[in-house]
N, CA, C and O atoms as CSV, one atom per row, in Angstrom:
chain,resi,resn,atom,element,x,y,z
A,1,MET,N,N,36.601,-47.549,36.417
A,1,MET,CA,C,35.195,-47.840,36.616
A,1,MET,C,C,34.720,-48.672,35.430
A,1,MET,O,O,35.048,-48.376,34.281
A,2,ASN,N,N,33.948,-49.711,35.717
A,2,ASN,CA,C,33.503,-50.559,34.604
A,2,ASN,C,C,32.382,-49.886,33.798
A,2,ASN,O,O,31.761,-48.925,34.251
A,3,ARG,N,N,32.148,-50.407,32.620
A,3,ARG,CA,C,31.221,-49.814,31.651
A,3,ARG,C,C,29.778,-49.773,32.183
A,3,ARG,O,O,29.084,-48.775,31.991
A,4,GLU,N,N,29.318,-50.848,32.850
A,4,GLU,CA,C,27.939,-50.873,33.359
A,4,GLU,C,C,27.699,-49.733,34.340
A,4,GLU,O,O,26.698,-49.023,34.241
A,5,LEU,N,N,28.614,-49.558,35.284
A,5,LEU,CA,C,28.479,-48.496,36.281
A,5,LEU,C,C,28.471,-47.131,35.595
A,5,LEU,O,O,27.613,-46.296,35.881
A,6,GLU,N,N,29.402,-46.909,34.714
A,6,GLU,CA,C,29.491,-45.640,33.999
A,6,GLU,C,C,28.220,-45.342,33.204
A,6,GLU,O,O,27.702,-44.226,33.255
A,7,ASN,N,N,27.721,-46.330,32.475
A,7,ASN,CA,C,26.507,-46.138,31.672
A,7,ASN,C,C,25.287,-45.837,32.524
A,7,ASN,O,O,24.524,-44.921,32.216
A,8,ARG,N,N,25.098,-46.595,33.591
A,8,ARG,CA,C,23.909,-46.383,34.422
A,8,ARG,C,C,23.919,-45.022,35.088
A,8,ARG,O,O,22.877,-44.373,35.180
A,9,LEU,N,N,25.077,-44.578,35.554
A,9,LEU,CA,C,25.134,-43.290,36.241
A,9,LEU,C,C,25.033,-42.118,35.271
A,9,LEU,O,O,24.465,-41.082,35.614
A,10,SER,N,N,25.570,-42.267,34.082
A,10,SER,CA,C,25.518,-41.160,33.125
A,10,SER,C,C,24.112,-40.934,32.570
A,10,SER,O,O,23.851,-39.905,31.947
A,11,HIS,N,N,23.211,-41.883,32.791
A,11,HIS,CA,C,21.830,-41.730,32.314
A,11,HIS,C,C,20.854,-41.282,33.403
A,11,HIS,O,O,19.668,-41.101,33.128
A,12,ALA,N,N,21.335,-41.100,34.631
A,12,ALA,CA,C,20.463,-40.636,35.710
A,12,ALA,C,C,20.010,-39.212,35.408
A,12,ALA,O,O,20.826,-38.347,35.093
A,13,THR,N,N,18.706,-38.977,35.506
A,13,THR,CA,C,18.159,-37.677,35.123
A,13,THR,C,C,17.754,-36.789,36.295
A,13,THR,O,O,17.377,-35.635,36.089
A,14,ASN,N,N,17.825,-37.307,37.525
A,14,ASN,CA,C,17.551,-36.486,38.702
A,14,ASN,C,C,18.153,-37.160,39.932
A,14,ASN,O,O,18.674,-38.272,39.846
A,15,LYS,N,N,18.078,-36.481,41.073
A,15,LYS,CA,C,18.718,-36.968,42.290
A,15,LYS,C,C,18.166,-38.321,42.723
A,15,LYS,O,O,18.943,-39.210,43.071
A,16,GLN,N,N,16.860,-38.501,42.713
A,16,GLN,CA,C,16.262,-39.771,43.127
A,16,GLN,C,C,16.696,-40.905,42.211
A,16,GLN,O,O,16.982,-42.006,42.681
A,17,HIS,N,N,16.746,-40.651,40.917
A,17,HIS,CA,C,17.178,-41.654,39.947
A,17,HIS,C,C,18.636,-42.035,40.208
A,17,HIS,O,O,18.984,-43.215,40.174
A,18,LEU,N,N,19.480,-41.049,40.466
A,18,LEU,CA,C,20.899,-41.300,40.737
A,18,LEU,C,C,21.071,-42.121,42.013
A,18,LEU,O,O,21.846,-43.077,42.028
A,19,ILE,N,N,20.369,-41.767,43.070
A,19,ILE,CA,C,20.452,-42.523,44.323
A,19,ILE,C,C,19.952,-43.947,44.114
A,19,ILE,O,O,20.547,-44.897,44.623
A,20,HIS,N,N,18.864,-44.100,43.368
A,20,HIS,CA,C,18.341,-45.440,43.077
A,20,HIS,C,C,19.385,-46.276,42.339
A,20,HIS,O,O,19.622,-47.427,42.703
A,21,GLU,N,N,20.006,-45.714,41.315
A,21,GLU,CA,C,21.013,-46.447,40.547
A,21,GLU,C,C,22.189,-46.844,41.433
A,21,GLU,O,O,22.623,-47.996,41.407
A,22,LEU,N,N,22.706,-45.903,42.215
A,22,LEU,CA,C,23.833,-46.202,43.100
A,22,LEU,C,C,23.470,-47.286,44.108
A,22,LEU,O,O,24.249,-48.211,44.341
A,23,THR,N,N,22.303,-47.171,44.698
A,23,THR,CA,C,21.856,-48.156,45.680
A,23,THR,C,C,21.707,-49.527,45.044
A,23,THR,O,O,22.156,-50.528,45.602
A,24,ASP,N,N,21.079,-49.573,43.882
A,24,ASP,CA,C,20.867,-50.839,43.189
A,24,ASP,C,C,22.196,-51.505,42.832
A,24,ASP,O,O,22.346,-52.716,42.998
A,25,ILE,N,N,23.140,-50.740,42.354
A,25,ILE,CA,C,24.432,-51.282,41.942
A,25,ILE,C,C,25.232,-51.784,43.146
A,25,ILE,O,O,25.748,-52.901,43.117
A,26,PHE,N,N,25.339,-50.984,44.190
A,26,PHE,CA,C,26.240,-51.323,45.294
A,26,PHE,C,C,25.651,-52.282,46.315
A,26,PHE,O,O,26.407,-52.988,46.982
A,27,THR,N,N,24.331,-52.337,46.463
A,27,THR,CA,C,23.772,-53.287,47.433
A,27,THR,C,C,23.872,-54.731,46.951
A,27,THR,O,O,23.604,-55.653,47.721
A,28,ARG,N,N,24.247,-54.943,45.707
A,28,ARG,CA,C,24.522,-56.307,45.243
A,28,ARG,C,C,25.712,-56.901,45.989
A,28,ARG,O,O,25.856,-58.122,46.064
A,29,PHE,N,N,26.566,-56.037,46.543
A,29,PHE,CA,C,27.775,-56.484,47.230
A,29,PHE,C,C,27.642,-56.449,48.739
A,29,PHE,O,O,28.530,-56.930,49.443
A,30,GLY,N,N,26.566,-55.896,49.249
A,30,GLY,CA,C,26.348,-55.807,50.694
A,30,GLY,C,C,25.639,-54.517,51.034
A,30,GLY,O,O,25.350,-53.701,50.160
A,31,ALA,N,N,25.363,-54.342,52.306
A,31,ALA,CA,C,24.649,-53.148,52.756
A,31,ALA,C,C,25.528,-51.908,52.598
A,31,ALA,O,O,26.740,-51.952,52.812
A,32,VAL,N,N,24.896,-50.817,52.221
A,32,VAL,CA,C,25.568,-49.532,52.039
A,32,VAL,C,C,25.240,-48.664,53.246
A,32,VAL,O,O,24.072,-48.494,53.594
A,33,LYS,N,N,26.282,-48.108,53.894
A,33,LYS,CA,C,26.067,-47.237,55.048
A,33,LYS,C,C,25.617,-45.850,54.614
A,33,LYS,O,O,24.687,-45.286,55.192
A,34,ASN,N,N,26.274,-45.298,53.600
A,34,ASN,CA,C,25.908,-43.962,53.144
A,34,ASN,C,C,26.440,-43.708,51.747
A,34,ASN,O,O,27.331,-44.401,51.255
A,35,ILE,N,N,25.867,-42.699,51.132
A,35,ILE,CA,C,26.276,-42.255,49.803
A,35,ILE,C,C,26.513,-40.749,49.899
A,35,ILE,O,O,25.657,-40.008,50.382
A,36,GLN,N,N,27.674,-40.305,49.439
A,36,GLN,CA,C,27.984,-38.877,49.414
A,36,GLN,C,C,28.395,-38.517,47.990
A,36,GLN,O,O,29.166,-39.237,47.355
A,37,ILE,N,N,27.881,-37.415,47.503
A,37,ILE,CA,C,28.212,-36.990,46.140
A,37,ILE,C,C,28.566,-35.508,46.156
A,37,ILE,O,O,27.836,-34.686,46.709
A,38,ILE,N,N,29.692,-35.186,45.542
A,38,ILE,CA,C,30.108,-33.796,45.372
A,38,ILE,C,C,30.123,-33.530,43.875
A,38,ILE,O,O,30.695,-34.299,43.103
A,39,VAL,N,N,29.489,-32.429,43.473
A,39,VAL,CA,C,29.363,-32.123,42.052
A,39,VAL,C,C,30.218,-30.912,41.697
A,39,VAL,O,O,30.202,-29.900,42.397
A,40,ASN,N,N,30.962,-31.027,40.603
A,40,ASN,CA,C,31.750,-29.929,40.076
A,40,ASN,C,C,31.070,-29.452,38.799
A,40,ASN,O,O,31.055,-30.154,37.788
A,41,THR,N,N,30.511,-28.256,38.860
A,41,THR,CA,C,29.801,-27.708,37.695
A,41,THR,C,C,30.650,-26.712,36.922
A,41,THR,O,O,30.169,-26.098,35.970
A,42,ASN,N,N,31.906,-26.544,37.316
A,42,ASN,CA,C,32.784,-25.571,36.658
A,42,ASN,C,C,33.476,-26.137,35.429
A,42,ASN,O,O,34.501,-25.606,35.002
A,43,GLN,N,N,32.945,-27.186,34.863
A,43,GLN,CA,C,33.510,-27.791,33.665
A,43,GLN,C,C,32.447,-27.797,32.579
A,43,GLN,O,O,31.264,-27.595,32.854
A,44,SER,N,N,32.877,-28.030,31.340
A,44,SER,CA,C,31.900,-28.061,30.254
A,44,SER,C,C,30.911,-29.201,30.452
A,44,SER,O,O,29.733,-29.063,30.122
A,45,GLU,N,N,31.378,-30.327,30.989
A,45,GLU,CA,C,30.501,-31.448,31.348
A,45,GLU,C,C,30.528,-31.594,32.861
A,45,GLU,O,O,31.591,-31.859,33.422
A,46,PRO,N,N,29.384,-31.428,33.549
A,46,PRO,CA,C,29.388,-31.564,35.006
A,46,PRO,C,C,29.854,-32.965,35.420
A,46,PRO,O,O,29.421,-33.974,34.862
A,47,LYS,N,N,30.741,-32.995,36.404
A,47,LYS,CA,C,31.255,-34.259,36.923
A,47,LYS,C,C,30.864,-34.396,38.379
A,47,LYS,O,O,30.719,-33.406,39.097
A,48,ALA,N,N,30.695,-35.636,38.805
A,48,ALA,CA,C,30.384,-35.919,40.196
A,48,ALA,C,C,31.441,-36.861,40.747
A,48,ALA,O,O,31.885,-37.781,40.060
A,49,THR,N,N,31.838,-36.625,41.986
A,49,THR,CA,C,32.700,-37.549,42.706
A,49,THR,C,C,31.840,-38.167,43.789
A,49,THR,O,O,31.190,-37.464,44.562
A,50,CYS,N,N,31.841,-39.487,43.836
A,50,CYS,CA,C,30.957,-40.212,44.734
A,50,CYS,C,C,31.768,-41.030,45.725
A,50,CYS,O,O,32.776,-41.638,45.365
A,51,CYS,N,N,31.323,-41.040,46.970
A,51,CYS,CA,C,31.902,-41.892,48.001
A,51,CYS,C,C,30.794,-42.787,48.532
A,51,CYS,O,O,29.775,-42.304,49.027
A,52,ILE,N,N,31.000,-44.088,48.426
A,52,ILE,CA,C,30.042,-45.075,48.925
A,52,ILE,C,C,30.645,-45.719,50.160
A,52,ILE,O,O,31.733,-46.290,50.090
A,53,GLY,N,N,29.960,-45.636,51.284
A,53,GLY,CA,C,30.403,-46.279,52.515
A,53,GLY,C,C,29.732,-47.638,52.643
A,53,GLY,O,O,28.512,-47.725,52.782
A,54,MET,N,N,30.531,-48.696,52.595
A,54,MET,CA,C,30.010,-50.058,52.750
A,54,MET,C,C,30.094,-50.459,54.227
A,54,MET,O,O,30.799,-49.814,55.003
A,55,VAL,N,N,29.379,-51.519,54.618
A,55,VAL,CA,C,29.350,-51.925,56.022
A,55,VAL,C,C,30.580,-52.719,56.454
A,55,VAL,O,O,30.848,-52.828,57.650
A,56,SER,N,N,31.324,-53.268,55.516
A,56,SER,CA,C,32.519,-54.024,55.897
A,56,SER,C,C,33.572,-53.930,54.808
A,56,SER,O,O,33.270,-53.616,53.656
A,57,MET,N,N,34.794,-54.204,55.182
A,57,MET,CA,C,35.883,-54.185,54.213
A,57,MET,C,C,35.694,-55.287,53.177
A,57,MET,O,O,36.001,-55.092,52.001
A,58,ARG,N,N,35.202,-56.419,53.598
A,58,ARG,CA,C,34.978,-57.538,52.672
A,58,ARG,C,C,34.010,-57.135,51.554
A,58,ARG,O,O,34.239,-57.442,50.384
A,59,ARG,N,N,32.942,-56.455,51.922
A,59,ARG,CA,C,31.951,-56.013,50.934
A,59,ARG,C,C,32.527,-54.923,50.030
A,59,ARG,O,O,32.272,-54.905,48.826
A,60,ALA,N,N,33.299,-54.023,50.619
A,60,ALA,CA,C,33.926,-52.960,49.837
A,60,ALA,C,C,34.914,-53.547,48.829
A,60,ALA,O,O,34.964,-53.100,47.683
A,61,LEU,N,N,35.694,-54.537,49.241
A,61,LEU,CA,C,36.645,-55.189,48.327
A,61,LEU,C,C,35.921,-55.896,47.186
A,61,LEU,O,O,36.368,-55.847,46.041
A,62,ALA,N,N,34.806,-56.552,47.496
A,62,ALA,CA,C,34.027,-57.231,46.451
A,62,ALA,C,C,33.536,-56.228,45.413
A,62,ALA,O,O,33.624,-56.485,44.212
A,63,ALA,N,N,33.018,-55.086,45.867
A,63,ALA,CA,C,32.537,-54.050,44.948
A,63,ALA,C,C,33.688,-53.439,44.163
A,63,ALA,O,O,33.552,-53.172,42.969
A,64,GLN,N,N,34.821,-53.214,44.825
A,64,GLN,CA,C,35.985,-52.646,44.148
A,64,GLN,C,C,36.432,-53.539,42.995
A,64,GLN,O,O,36.670,-53.060,41.887
A,65,LEU,N,N,36.543,-54.828,43.262
A,65,LEU,CA,C,37.000,-55.760,42.235
A,65,LEU,C,C,36.007,-55.861,41.075
A,65,LEU,O,O,36.414,-55.906,39.914
A,66,ALA,N,N,34.733,-55.897,41.378
A,66,ALA,CA,C,33.716,-56.058,40.342
A,66,ALA,C,C,33.494,-54.795,39.518
A,66,ALA,O,O,33.237,-54.872,38.317
A,67,LEU,N,N,33.594,-53.628,40.161
A,67,LEU,CA,C,33.216,-52.382,39.492
A,67,LEU,C,C,34.398,-51.514,39.067
A,67,LEU,O,O,34.221,-50.547,38.326
A,68,GLY,N,N,35.595,-51.849,39.529
A,68,GLY,CA,C,36.770,-51.079,39.139
A,68,GLY,C,C,36.817,-49.678,39.723
A,68,GLY,O,O,37.245,-48.737,39.054
A,69,VAL,N,N,36.375,-49.533,40.978
A,69,VAL,CA,C,36.420,-48.239,41.654
A,69,VAL,C,C,37.542,-48.263,42.690
A,69,VAL,O,O,38.092,-49.325,42.984
A,70,ASN,N,N,37.885,-47.099,43.245
A,70,ASN,CA,C,38.973,-46.997,44.209
A,70,ASN,C,C,38.494,-47.260,45.623
A,70,ASN,O,O,37.424,-46.798,46.018
A,71,LEU,N,N,39.279,-47.997,46.379
A,71,LEU,CA,C,39.006,-48.238,47.795
A,71,LEU,C,C,39.850,-47.267,48.602
A,71,LEU,O,O,41.075,-47.254,48.482
A,72,ILE,N,N,39.196,-46.453,49.424
A,72,ILE,CA,C,39.881,-45.486,50.281
A,72,ILE,C,C,39.590,-45.876,51.724
A,72,ILE,O,O,38.431,-45.966,52.128
A,73,GLY,N,N,40.640,-46.105,52.491
A,73,GLY,CA,C,40.439,-46.569,53.865
A,73,GLY,C,C,40.005,-48.022,53.837
A,73,GLY,O,O,40.487,-48.802,53.015
A,74,PHE,N,N,39.103,-48.387,54.726
A,74,PHE,CA,C,38.703,-49.788,54.835
A,74,PHE,C,C,37.347,-50.098,54.214
A,74,PHE,O,O,37.109,-51.235,53.806
A,75,GLN,N,N,36.456,-49.117,54.132
A,75,GLN,CA,C,35.092,-49.415,53.690
A,75,GLN,C,C,34.536,-48.408,52.700
A,75,GLN,O,O,33.354,-48.478,52.364
A,76,ASN,N,N,35.340,-47.480,52.226
A,76,ASN,CA,C,34.838,-46.424,51.359
A,76,ASN,C,C,35.335,-46.577,49.931
A,76,ASN,O,O,36.527,-46.763,49.689
A,77,LEU,N,N,34.412,-46.497,48.998
A,77,LEU,CA,C,34.707,-46.584,47.580
A,77,LEU,C,C,34.525,-45.204,46.966
A,77,LEU,O,O,33.516,-44.544,47.216
A,78,VAL,N,N,35.489,-44.762,46.164
A,78,VAL,CA,C,35.430,-43.423,45.583
A,78,VAL,C,C,35.639,-43.514,44.076
A,78,VAL,O,O,36.506,-44.248,43.601
A,79,PHE,N,N,34.830,-42.755,43.327
A,79,PHE,CA,C,34.951,-42.724,41.874
A,79,PHE,C,C,34.321,-41.448,41.342
A,79,PHE,O,O,33.504,-40.817,42.013
A,80,THR,N,N,34.709,-41.077,40.136
A,80,THR,CA,C,34.198,-39.873,39.475
A,80,THR,C,C,33.502,-40.281,38.184
A,80,THR,O,O,33.939,-41.203,37.496
A,81,PHE,N,N,32.413,-39.583,37.862
A,81,PHE,CA,C,31.664,-39.890,36.641
A,81,PHE,C,C,31.028,-38.622,36.102
A,81,PHE,O,O,30.864,-37.642,36.828
A,82,ASN,N,N,30.669,-38.647,34.822
A,82,ASN,CA,C,29.981,-37.526,34.179
A,82,ASN,C,C,28.494,-37.607,34.476
A,82,ASN,O,O,27.905,-38.688,34.485
A,83,LEU,N,N,27.902,-36.458,34.716
A,83,LEU,CA,C,26.452,-36.390,34.900
A,83,LEU,C,C,25.778,-36.170,33.553
A,83,LEU,O,O,26.361,-35.581,32.642
A,84,SER,N,N,24.564,-36.643,33.439
A,84,SER,CA,C,23.771,-36.430,32.233
A,84,SER,C,C,23.578,-34.930,32.012
A,84,SER,O,O,23.468,-34.164,32.969
A,85,GLY,N,N,23.540,-34.520,30.752
A,85,GLY,CA,C,23.277,-33.130,30.427
A,85,GLY,C,C,21.892,-32.688,30.870
A,85,GLY,O,O,21.630,-31.491,30.993
A,86,GLU,N,N,20.996,-33.655,31.112
A,86,GLU,CA,C,19.631,-33.367,31.560
A,86,GLU,C,C,19.510,-33.284,33.076
A,86,GLU,O,O,18.447,-32.944,33.596
A,87,PHE,N,N,20.599,-33.594,33.794
A,87,PHE,CA,C,20.534,-33.633,35.257
A,87,PHE,C,C,20.353,-32.218,35.807
A,87,PHE,O,O,21.165,-31.338,35.520
A,88,PRO,N,N,19.294,-31.987,36.598
A,88,PRO,CA,C,19.049,-30.645,37.152
A,88,PRO,C,C,19.967,-30.380,38.346
A,88,PRO,O,O,19.715,-30.868,39.448
A,89,LEU,N,N,21.007,-29.623,38.130
A,89,LEU,CA,C,22.002,-29.383,39.176
A,89,LEU,C,C,21.424,-28.631,40.368
A,89,LEU,O,O,21.981,-28.700,41.464
A,90,ARG,N,N,20.328,-27.919,40.179
A,90,ARG,CA,C,19.720,-27.184,41.292
A,90,ARG,C,C,19.205,-28.129,42.377
A,90,ARG,O,O,18.965,-27.698,43.504
A,91,GLU,N,N,19.030,-29.426,42.049
A,91,GLU,CA,C,18.572,-30.398,43.044
A,91,GLU,C,C,19.650,-30.733,44.067
A,91,GLU,O,O,19.356,-31.329,45.103
A,92,LEU,N,N,20.878,-30.361,43.789
A,92,LEU,CA,C,21.978,-30.713,44.673
A,92,LEU,C,C,22.298,-29.546,45.585
A,92,LEU,O,O,22.911,-28.568,45.156
A,93,TYR,N,N,21.895,-29.639,46.818
A,93,TYR,CA,C,22.099,-28.573,47.793
A,93,TYR,C,C,23.590,-28.388,48.051
A,93,TYR,O,O,24.253,-29.303,48.541
A,94,GLU,N,N,24.111,-27.233,47.731
A,94,GLU,CA,C,25.509,-26.881,47.914
A,94,GLU,C,C,26.449,-27.914,47.296
A,94,GLU,O,O,27.588,-28.062,47.740
A,95,GLY,N,N,25.983,-28.619,46.288
A,95,GLY,CA,C,26.839,-29.566,45.597
A,95,GLY,C,C,27.063,-30.879,46.310
A,95,GLY,O,O,27.739,-31.757,45.774
A,96,VAL,N,N,26.515,-31.043,47.509
A,96,VAL,CA,C,26.723,-32.280,48.252
A,96,VAL,C,C,25.381,-32.932,48.531
A,96,VAL,O,O,24.422,-32.261,48.912
A,97,MET,N,N,25.319,-34.224,48.341
A,97,MET,CA,C,24.086,-34.962,48.577
A,97,MET,C,C,24.400,-36.112,49.533
A,97,MET,O,O,25.352,-36.857,49.301
A,98,TRP,N,N,23.636,-36.266,50.578
A,98,TRP,CA,C,23.848,-37.330,51.557
A,98,TRP,C,C,22.607,-38.203,51.601
A,98,TRP,O,O,21.489,-37.710,51.455
A,99,THR,N,N,22.797,-39.461,51.796
A,99,THR,CA,C,21.657,-40.329,52.067
A,99,THR,C,C,21.934,-41.084,53.346
A,99,THR,O,O,23.081,-41.202,53.776
A,100,ALA,N,N,20.899,-41.584,53.940
A,100,ALA,CA,C,21.028,-42.352,55.170
A,100,ALA,C,C,21.412,-43.791,54.851
A,100,ALA,O,O,21.595,-44.161,53.692
A,101,PHE,N,N,21.527,-44.578,55.883
A,101,PHE,CA,C,21.846,-46.000,55.757
A,101,PHE,C,C,20.853,-46.655,54.807
A,101,PHE,O,O,19.647,-46.421,54.894
A,102,VAL,N,N,21.363,-47.468,53.911
A,102,VAL,CA,C,20.528,-48.177,52.958
A,102,VAL,C,C,20.418,-49.615,53.424
A,102,VAL,O,O,21.389,-50.365,53.328
A,103,ALA,N,N,19.275,-50.013,53.920
A,103,ALA,CA,C,19.104,-51.364,54.459
A,103,ALA,C,C,18.608,-52.299,53.371
A,103,ALA,O,O,17.426,-52.293,53.028
A,104,GLU,N,N,19.498,-53.090,52.838
A,104,GLU,CA,C,19.155,-54.082,51.820
A,104,GLU,C,C,19.783,-55.403,52.222
A,104,GLU,O,O,20.841,-55.418,52.851
A,105,ALA,N,N,19.163,-56.486,51.875
A,105,ALA,CA,C,19.717,-57.794,52.173
A,105,ALA,C,C,20.992,-58.006,51.374
A,105,ALA,O,O,21.083,-57.630,50.206
A,106,CYS,N,N,21.953,-58.602,52.013
A,106,CYS,CA,C,23.226,-58.896,51.373
A,106,CYS,C,C,23.052,-60.071,50.432
A,106,CYS,O,O,22.431,-61.070,50.795
A,107,SER,N,N,23.593,-59.965,49.226
A,107,SER,CA,C,23.412,-61.026,48.240
A,107,SER,C,C,24.578,-62.007,48.210
A,107,SER,O,O,24.510,-63.018,47.511
A,108,LEU,N,N,25.646,-61.729,48.953
A,108,LEU,CA,C,26.803,-62.626,48.971
A,108,LEU,C,C,26.718,-63.578,50.152
A,108,LEU,O,O,26.203,-63.193,51.202
A,109,PRO,N,N,27.205,-64.809,50.018
A,109,PRO,CA,C,27.189,-65.730,51.151
A,109,PRO,C,C,28.120,-65.243,52.244
A,109,PRO,O,O,29.222,-64.773,51.959
A,110,CYS,N,N,27.689,-65.350,53.485
A,110,CYS,CA,C,28.475,-64.867,54.610
A,110,CYS,C,C,29.314,-65.994,55.203
A,110,CYS,O,O,28.866,-67.135,55.317
A,111,VAL,N,N,30.554,-65.639,55.580
A,111,VAL,CA,C,31.423,-66.580,56.254
A,111,VAL,C,C,31.207,-66.493,57.751
A,111,VAL,O,O,31.313,-67.491,58.463
A,112,GLY,N,N,30.909,-65.320,58.215
A,112,GLY,CA,C,30.648,-65.109,59.642
A,112,GLY,C,C,29.916,-63.806,59.815
A,112,GLY,O,O,29.998,-62.922,58.963
A,113,GLU,N,N,29.197,-63.678,60.918
A,113,GLU,CA,C,28.399,-62.468,61.124
A,113,GLU,C,C,29.259,-61.224,61.165
A,113,GLU,O,O,28.837,-60.168,60.693
A,114,ALA,N,N,30.461,-61.326,61.720
A,114,ALA,CA,C,31.321,-60.145,61.842
A,114,ALA,C,C,31.682,-59.561,60.485
A,114,ALA,O,O,31.852,-58.347,60.368
A,115,LEU,N,N,31.799,-60.378,59.477
A,115,LEU,CA,C,32.161,-59.909,58.149
A,115,LEU,C,C,31.027,-59.185,57.465
A,115,LEU,O,O,31.267,-58.328,56.613
A,116,CYS,N,N,29.807,-59.505,57.814
A,116,CYS,CA,C,28.655,-58.909,57.138
A,116,CYS,C,C,28.031,-57.780,57.926
A,116,CYS,O,O,27.119,-57.119,57.430
A,117,ALA,N,N,28.491,-57.542,59.130
A,117,ALA,CA,C,27.893,-56.521,59.981
A,117,ALA,C,C,28.207,-55.151,59.481
A,117,ALA,O,O,27.782,-54.163,60.079
């Protein structure tokens, strides 16, 4: 994971802030279908594993290359990061957080509609 991504996520102080940061970072590469986060609090520093569902493989590959995260399957990016010590873990229902489709304009030039859908 690159330094910018790690720094921005480690400073998130609540669920809305974390979702905003993830959305802001990943929508630069295309529309995000969903965000899933699983939190492990059984460590001295709480860690989160995040799965970002992108709308196309092309967009997922662009984000993977730029951010240094793992591509799982065709459109899912997975990575682990430390949560801020100030992050209120009680905001995370059963350790999993889901968001709906994130509709943002794609910032990359499209070669064809099928690639950006």
